[in-house]
C-alpha positions as CSV (number, residue, x, y, z in Angstrom):
1,X,160.8,37.1,114.0
2,X,157.1,36.5,113.7
3,X,155.2,36.9,110.5
4,X,153.3,40.1,111.6
5,X,156.5,41.9,112.4
6,X,158.2,40.7,109.2
7,X,155.3,41.9,107.1
8,X,155.4,45.2,108.9
9,X,159.1,45.7,108.2
10,X,159.0,44.7,104.6
11,X,155.9,46.8,103.9
12,X,157.3,49.8,105.8
13,X,160.6,49.7,103.9
14,X,158.7,49.4,100.6
15,X,156.3,52.2,101.5
16,X,159.3,54.3,102.7
17,X,161.0,53.9,99.3
18,X,157.9,54.7,97.4
19,X,157.1,57.9,99.4
20,X,160.8,58.9,99.1
21,X,160.5,58.6,95.3
22,X,157.3,60.6,95.3
23,X,158.9,63.4,97.2
24,X,162.4,63.3,95.8
25,X,161.8,62.8,92.1
26,X,160.3,66.3,91.7
27,X,162.9,67.6,94.1
28,X,165.8,66.2,92.0
29,X,164.7,68.2,89.0
30,X,163.9,71.4,90.8
31,X,167.5,72.6,91.1
32,X,167.7,72.1,87.3
33,X,164.5,74.0,86.7
34,X,165.3,76.8,89.1
35,X,168.5,77.6,87.1
36,X,167.0,77.2,83.6
37,X,163.6,78.9,84.2
38,X,163.0,82.5,85.2
39,X,161.8,83.1,88.8
40,X,158.2,83.6,87.4
41,X,158.5,80.5,85.3
42,X,159.6,78.4,88.3
43,X,156.8,79.9,90.4
44,X,154.3,78.9,87.7
45,X,155.5,75.3,87.9
46,X,155.1,75.4,91.7
47,X,151.6,76.8,91.4
48,X,150.7,74.1,88.9
49,X,151.8,71.5,91.5
50,X,149.7,73.2,94.2
51,X,146.6,73.2,92.0
52,X,147.2,69.5,91.3
53,X,147.4,68.9,95.0
54,X,144.0,70.7,95.7
55,X,142.2,68.8,92.9
56,X,143.8,65.5,94.1
57,X,142.5,66.0,97.6
58,X,138.9,66.3,96.3
59,X,139.3,63.3,94.0
60,X,140.9,61.2,96.7
61,X,138.2,62.2,99.2
62,X,140.3,60.7,102.0
63,X,140.1,57.2,100.6
64,X,143.8,56.9,100.9
65,X,143.4,56.9,104.7
66,X,140.0,55.4,105.2
67,X,140.5,52.6,102.7
68,X,143.9,51.7,104.2
69,X,142.2,51.3,107.6
70,X,139.2,49.3,106.2
71,X,141.3,47.0,104.0
72,X,143.7,46.3,106.9
73,X,140.9,45.3,109.2
74,X,139.1,43.2,106.5
75,X,142.1,41.8,104.8
76,X,141.0,38.2,105.3
77,X,137.6,38.7,103.7
78,X,138.0,38.9,99.9
79,X,134.3,39.6,99.2
80,X,134.3,42.7,101.5
81,X,137.6,43.9,100.0
82,X,136.2,43.7,96.5
83,X,133.2,45.8,97.5
84,X,135.3,48.4,99.3
85,X,137.7,48.8,96.4
86,X,135.0,48.8,93.7
87,X,133.0,51.4,95.6
88,X,136.0,53.7,95.8
89,X,136.7,53.6,92.1
90,X,133.0,54.3,91.3
91,X,132.8,57.2,93.7
92,X,135.9,58.8,92.2
93,X,134.0,59.5,88.9
94,X,131.6,62.2,90.2
95,X,134.4,63.5,92.4
96,X,136.6,64.1,89.4
97,X,133.8,65.8,87.5
98,X,133.1,68.1,90.4
99,X,136.8,69.0,91.0
100,X,137.4,69.6,87.3
101,X,134.5,72.0,87.0
102,X,135.6,73.8,90.1
103,X,139.2,74.1,88.8
104,X,138.1,75.5,85.5
105,X,135.8,78.1,87.1
106,X,138.7,79.2,89.4
107,X,141.2,79.6,86.6
108,X,138.8,81.4,84.4
109,X,137.2,83.9,86.9
110,X,139.3,84.1,90.1
111,X,143.0,83.4,89.3
112,X,145.5,86.1,88.6
113,X,147.8,83.5,87.0
114,X,146.6,82.0,83.6
115,X,147.5,78.7,82.0
116,X,146.9,77.6,78.4
117,X,144.5,74.8,77.6
118,X,147.2,72.2,77.2
119,X,148.4,72.9,80.7
120,X,144.9,72.7,82.1
121,X,144.3,69.3,80.4
122,X,147.6,68.0,81.9
123,X,146.6,69.4,85.3
124,X,143.3,67.5,85.2
125,X,145.1,64.4,83.9
126,X,147.7,64.4,86.7
127,X,144.9,64.9,89.3
128,X,142.8,62.1,87.8
129,X,145.4,59.4,87.5
130,X,147.1,60.3,90.7
131,X,143.8,59.8,92.6
132,X,143.1,56.5,90.8
133,X,146.3,54.9,91.8
134,X,145.3,52.1,94.2
135,X,148.3,52.4,96.4
136,X,146.1,52.2,99.4
137,X,145.2,48.6,98.5
138,X,148.8,47.4,98.8
139,X,149.4,49.6,101.9
140,X,146.3,48.1,103.7
141,X,147.3,44.6,102.8
142,X,151.0,45.3,103.7
143,X,152.1,44.2,100.3
144,X,154.0,47.4,99.3
145,X,157.1,45.5,98.2
146,X,155.2,44.2,95.2
147,X,154.9,47.6,93.6
148,X,158.2,49.3,94.2
149,X,159.5,48.6,90.7
150,X,156.4,50.1,89.1
151,X,157.1,53.4,90.9
152,X,160.8,53.5,90.1
153,X,160.4,53.3,86.3
154,X,158.0,56.2,85.7
155,X,159.9,58.5,88.2
156,X,163.2,57.9,86.5
157,X,161.6,58.5,83.1
158,X,160.2,61.8,84.4
159,X,163.6,63.0,85.6
160,X,165.4,62.0,82.4
161,X,162.7,63.6,80.2
162,X,162.8,67.0,82.1
163,X,166.6,67.1,82.2
164,X,166.9,66.3,78.4
165,X,164.0,68.4,76.9
166,X,163.5,71.4,79.2
167,X,165.7,74.5,78.6
168,X,163.7,77.6,79.3
169,X,160.3,79.1,80.0
170,X,159.1,78.1,76.5
171,X,159.3,74.4,77.6
172,X,156.7,74.7,80.5
173,X,154.2,72.5,78.6
174,X,156.8,69.7,78.4
175,X,157.0,69.7,82.2
176,X,153.3,69.6,82.5
177,X,153.1,66.7,80.1
178,X,155.9,64.8,81.8
179,X,154.0,64.9,85.1
180,X,150.9,63.7,83.5
181,X,152.5,60.8,81.7
182,X,154.3,59.7,84.9
183,X,151.0,59.6,86.8
184,X,149.4,57.7,83.9
185,X,152.1,55.0,83.9
186,X,151.9,54.7,87.7
187,X,148.1,54.1,87.5
188,X,148.4,51.5,84.7
189,X,151.1,49.5,86.6
190,X,149.3,49.7,89.9
191,X,145.9,48.8,88.5
192,X,147.2,45.6,86.8
193,X,149.2,44.7,89.9
194,X,146.0,45.0,91.9
195,X,144.3,42.6,89.5
196,X,147.2,40.2,89.7
197,X,146.8,39.8,93.5
198,X,143.2,38.7,93.0
199,X,141.3,41.9,93.6
200,X,138.1,41.9,91.5
201,X,136.0,44.9,90.6
202,X,132.4,44.3,91.2
203,X,129.2,46.4,91.1
204,X,128.6,47.4,94.7
205,X,125.1,48.1,96.1
206,X,123.9,51.6,96.8
207,X,124.3,50.9,100.5
208,X,128.0,49.9,100.0
209,X,128.6,53.2,98.1
210,X,126.9,55.3,100.8
211,X,128.7,53.5,103.6
212,X,132.1,53.9,101.9
213,X,131.4,57.5,101.2
214,X,130.4,58.2,104.8
215,X,133.3,56.3,106.2
216,X,135.7,58.5,104.3
217,X,134.0,61.8,104.7
218,X,135.7,62.6,108.0
219,X,139.1,61.7,106.5
220,X,138.3,64.0,103.6
221,X,137.4,66.8,105.9
222,X,140.8,66.4,107.7
223,X,142.7,66.2,104.4
224,X,140.9,69.3,103.1
225,X,141.6,71.0,106.4
226,X,145.3,70.2,106.1
227,X,145.4,71.6,102.6
228,X,144.4,75.0,104.1
229,X,147.8,75.3,105.8
230,X,149.7,73.6,103.0
231,X,148.5,73.7,99.4
232,X,146.0,76.6,99.8
233,X,148.6,78.7,101.4
234,X,150.8,78.3,98.3
235,X,148.0,79.3,96.0
236,X,147.2,82.4,98.1
237,X,150.8,83.5,97.9
238,X,150.9,83.1,94.1
239,X,147.6,84.8,93.6
240,X,148.1,87.8,96.0
241,X,151.9,88.2,96.2
242,X,153.0,87.0,92.8
243,X,154.9,84.1,91.3
244,X,158.3,85.4,92.6
245,X,157.1,85.2,96.2
246,X,155.6,81.8,95.5
247,X,159.0,80.6,94.1
248,X,160.8,81.7,97.2
249,X,158.3,80.0,99.5
250,X,158.3,76.8,97.3
251,X,162.1,76.5,97.5
252,X,162.0,76.4,101.3
253,X,158.9,74.2,101.4
254,X,160.4,71.6,98.9
255,X,163.5,71.3,101.1
256,X,161.2,70.9,104.1
257,X,159.3,68.2,102.2
258,X,162.5,66.5,101.2
259,X,163.6,66.4,104.9
260,X,160.2,65.0,105.8
261,X,160.9,62.2,103.4
262,X,163.5,60.9,105.9
263,X,161.0,60.2,108.7
264,X,157.5,61.0,107.4
265,X,156.7,57.7,105.5
266,X,157.5,55.7,108.7
267,X,154.3,56.7,110.5
268,X,152.3,56.2,107.3
269,X,153.8,52.7,106.8
270,X,153.0,51.5,110.3
271,X,149.5,52.9,110.3
272,X,147.9,49.6,109.0
273,X,150.0,47.5,111.5
274,X,148.9,49.8,114.4
275,X,145.2,49.7,113.2
276,X,145.4,45.9,113.4
277,X,147.6,45.2,116.4
278,X,146.9,48.3,118.6
279,X,150.6,48.5,119.8
280,X,150.8,51.9,121.7
281,X,154.3,51.3,122.9
282,X,155.7,51.1,119.3
283,X,154.5,54.6,118.2
284,X,155.8,56.2,121.4
285,X,159.2,54.5,121.2
286,X,159.5,55.2,117.5
287,X,158.9,58.9,118.1
288,X,161.4,59.1,121.1
289,X,164.2,57.2,119.3
290,X,163.9,59.1,116.0
291,X,163.3,62.6,117.3
292,X,167.0,63.3,118.3
293,X,168.1,62.7,114.7
294,X,165.4,65.0,113.4
295,X,166.4,67.7,115.8
296,X,170.1,67.5,114.6
297,X,169.0,67.7,111.0
298,X,166.7,70.7,111.9
299,X,169.6,72.6,113.6
300,X,171.9,71.9,110.8
301,X,169.3,73.2,108.3
302,X,168.7,76.3,110.3
303,X,172.4,77.2,110.7
304,X,173.3,76.6,107.0
305,X,170.0,77.7,105.4
306,X,171.7,80.2,103.1
307,X,174.3,77.7,101.8
308,X,171.6,75.0,101.4
309,X,169.4,77.3,99.3
310,X,172.3,78.5,97.2
311,X,173.6,75.1,96.5
312,X,170.2,73.5,95.6
313,X,168.4,76.4,93.8
314,X,171.0,79.0,93.0
315,X,171.9,82.4,94.5
316,X,168.9,84.2,93.0
317,X,166.7,82.4,95.6
318,X,168.9,83.2,98.6
319,X,166.0,85.2,100.2
320,X,164.3,81.9,100.7
321,X,166.8,81.1,103.5
322,X,164.8,83.0,106.1
323,X,161.7,81.0,105.2
324,X,163.7,77.7,105.4
325,X,164.7,78.6,108.9
326,X,161.0,78.6,109.9
327,X,160.4,75.3,108.1
328,X,163.3,73.7,109.9
329,X,161.4,74.3,113.1
330,X,158.1,73.2,111.6
331,X,159.7,69.9,110.7
332,X,160.1,68.9,114.3
333,X,156.7,70.0,115.4
334,X,155.0,68.4,112.4
335,X,156.8,65.1,113.0
336,X,155.5,64.9,116.6
337,X,152.0,65.9,115.4
338,X,151.9,63.3,112.7
339,X,153.1,60.4,114.8
340,X,150.5,61.3,117.5
341,X,147.9,61.6,114.8
342,X,146.5,58.6,112.9
343,X,149.1,56.1,114.0
344,X,148.8,56.8,117.7
345,X,145.0,57.2,117.8
346,X,144.6,54.0,115.7
347,X,146.1,52.1,118.7
348,X,143.2,53.3,121.0
349,X,140.5,53.2,118.3
350,X,139.9,57.0,118.3
351,X,140.7,57.9,114.7
352,X,138.0,60.5,114.5
353,X,139.7,62.6,117.2
354,X,142.5,63.2,114.8
355,X,140.1,64.5,112.2
356,X,138.7,66.9,114.7
357,X,142.1,68.3,115.6
358,X,143.0,68.8,112.0
359,X,139.8,70.7,111.4
360,X,140.5,72.8,114.4
361,X,144.0,73.5,113.0
362,X,142.5,74.4,109.7
363,X,140.1,76.9,111.3
364,X,143.0,78.6,113.0
365,X,145.0,78.7,109.8
366,X,142.1,80.0,107.9
367,X,141.7,82.8,110.4
368,X,145.4,83.7,110.1
369,X,145.1,83.7,106.3
370,X,142.0,85.9,106.4
371,X,143.8,88.3,108.8
372,X,146.8,88.5,106.4
373,X,144.5,89.1,103.4
374,X,142.5,91.9,105.2
375,X,145.7,93.7,106.3
376,X,147.4,93.1,102.9
377,X,150.3,91.3,104.6
378,X,150.4,88.2,102.5
379,X,154.0,87.2,101.9
380,X,156.0,84.0,101.8
381,X,157.5,84.6,105.3
382,X,154.3,85.6,107.0
383,X,152.5,82.5,105.6
384,X,155.4,80.4,106.9
385,X,155.0,81.9,110.4
386,X,151.2,81.1,110.3
387,X,151.9,77.5,109.4
388,X,154.4,77.2,112.3
389,X,151.7,78.5,114.8
390,X,149.1,76.2,113.4
391,X,151.3,73.1,113.5
392,X,152.3,73.9,117.2
393,X,148.7,74.1,118.3
394,X,147.7,70.8,116.5
395,X,150.6,68.9,117.9
396,X,150.0,70.1,121.5
397,X,146.3,69.2,121.3
398,X,147.0,65.7,119.9
399,X,149.7,64.8,122.4
400,X,147.7,66.0,125.4
401,X,144.5,64.1,124.3
402,X,146.4,60.9,123.5
403,X,148.1,60.6,126.9
404,X,144.9,61.7,128.7
405,X,142.9,58.9,127.0
406,X,145.6,56.3,127.5
407,X,145.8,57.3,131.2
408,X,142.1,56.8,131.7
409,X,142.3,53.4,129.9
410,X,145.0,52.2,132.2
411,X,142.9,53.2,135.3
412,X,140.0,51.1,134.0
């Protein structure tokens, strides 16, 4: 086994474990919360997570993708690496200020759901320290195995804290604080791990800052676009259909995200390798070999959706089973779309095409959401159908364009 393949495998496994922890640690406590909190209380926690997600997207500004690509291609030049990483940390300061002001304005003047000041501070803290975590440094350098332990400890601590201290709706602030403290610990551990491998923070030139900002802007647009048919959809449900509908939607969505954890991190983990080695065959074979397993899981989820919802979240959320049926189909479509997104197009050096397809999907989803709002048809199941339609369109476009370009490249 050559060194490149060995690094890919170890980094992929490490990244897989970390992403699994990121997704499953909240999922592990949700069955406990769904039974101990009211439906509205549970919905409020889900809305809190969605708001954190929106603010994080602004703070991250797509650096998680653009930096991974840049670091991977410049991994042998330490001076360039230091400038890239330092530029990103500096740029996150004004981004955090902007997102914080926007969040406060939204909660004060536009949201039908109110949070106390402590919850808002925790929300801002979660968003800040989550965006500052330099996970992209280790992903780009294919050194993910070095930081697994630092992700395990805070996640386990979060789970134990919630299970021990949370009993009912009066303990919502404890959940917000646990999320904040978990993100803070992750940031501290990752920052010092980054320093340990020799990364130095320097004062970059204005041109470096501008260049880094421009390089990531298209990635940010794509991430912001994706949020329209993920995070924004949840916020719209909570704001216009109520916390109960959001709770039902979130139950199905969280199971969907948990199922995504089985295969989703694979494509993310191999993205740096594909950016560097341009191995088109790998991503095609990976998709073909893993898709049958995913289809089996999807069919099982569809058939036993009621039982799955009841076992995980309790009988009071059984209405969520019809939404889970839709998400079980979305899981297959999304997997194809993701694999033939950044990983596939990195092999032909056409990353920007992926961003365009995402923005196109966002425009379609935005149109569907506006239509639902105008007709006052916003509900958990209608939003799920709109996401299914959008994911189908994006996946079809990506697969068609990828094979069209590769066909033309072979002819040349």
